[in-house]
C-alpha positions in Angstrom: 0.0 0.0 0.0 1.4 3.4 -0.9 1.6 6.4 1.4 -1.0 8.2 -0.6 -3.4 5.2 -0.1 -2.8 5.1 3.6 -3.4 8.8 3.9 -6.7 8.5 2.0 -7.8 5.8 4.4 -6.9 7.8 7.4 -8.8 10.9 6.0 -11.9 8.8 5.5 -12.0 8.2 9.3 -11.6 11.9 10.3 -14.4 14.1 11.4 -15.4 17.2 9.4 -13.8 19.5 11.9 -10.5 17.6 11.8 -10.7 17.7 8.0 -10.7 21.4 8.1 -7.5 21.4 10.1 -6.0 18.9 7.7 -6.9 21.1 4.7 -5.3 24.1 6.5 -2.1 22.1 7.1 -2.0 21.0 3.4 -2.3 24.6 2.3 0.4 25.6 4.7 2.7 23.0 3.2 1.9 24.2 -0.3 2.8 27.8 0.6 6.0 26.6 2.3 7.0 24.7 -0.8 6.3 27.7 -3.0 8.3 30.0 -0.7 11.2 27.6 -0.7 11.2 27.4 -4.5 11.1 31.2 -4.8 14.0 31.6 -2.3 16.1 29.0 -4.1 15.3 30.5 -7.5 16.2 34.0 -6.4 19.4 32.8 -4.9 20.4 31.2 -8.3 19.4 34.3 -10.2 21.5 36.6 -7.9 24.6 34.4 -8.1 25.8 35.9 -11.3 25.5 39.4 -9.9 27.3 38.6 -6.7 30.0 36.6 -8.5 31.6 40.0 -9.5 31.7 41.0 -5.9 32.9 37.6 -4.5 35.6 37.1 -7.1 38.0 40.1 -7.2 41.6 40.6 -6.4 40.9 43.3 -3.8 39.1 40.8 -1.6 41.1 37.7 -2.4 42.7 37.8 1.0 39.3 36.7 2.5 39.2 33.6 0.2 41.3 31.6 2.6 39.2 32.3 5.7 
């Protein structure tokens, strides 16, 4: 039995009030995943801009720290 099937069985046993909480938690997880994807994407996009700052002769003394 897959995890998805187990979750579906468990959901069938829950009361309507508890289902509202489960739905709220699912939406929270979706928002968290979206936020994490946005953060990682913005980090990747900014790497090229920061590369000029990170890799320069003037600051090369800090590379060994």
